[in-house]
Steps between C-alpha positions, in 0.01 A plus 500: 500500500200579286464320169275611219234243415206506266171401660161497334231639731127529440383857436275512809798404718720761332235761580497397866880494526519849349231616742701368797824647368344845477318477830809404702767686301668178383620389160301248300785250529525549875130428549548172313808413708320574826200290402717209390719509809209523743309222327796266457595546866143407592501196271831373640356533850187306400704216349771502769349627828840502670631757250350827614537835329473775759257720308239668720195525272311728739793741514524490120132592465536776760799646318308493171209687659734752663674558168162572336431774756845653533774473238771559763407175673585317176863491615413242763313301236812497281709371792243228562511402132874438537418264785244320281771444236746375763254264672376361169855434386581318825189283472553421133868415547416274796240322291739454210769361732244257638391398149860424400541283811183309420603423140833344595 
């Protein structure tokens, strides 16, 4: 479920997020969600090496390049983005479960 939140973002970052949204035919909000999910999955993995998010960075970059060249290949990118969301959620939930066990 998506919840509306207010976030203050520097103007230079807003410009870049809008640039990415236009370039890859994504919404502004979706670009933010993708960036957050990918980065949080990476951070969880750095802090807890046994919790791995199965996000193939090379494939992600290839799909981005393919999408730049051919808009029809953007479909595969959108499927991959769903996987990024799923993998990030798994990693974050595993980390939160671990944190609750540690605090007890």
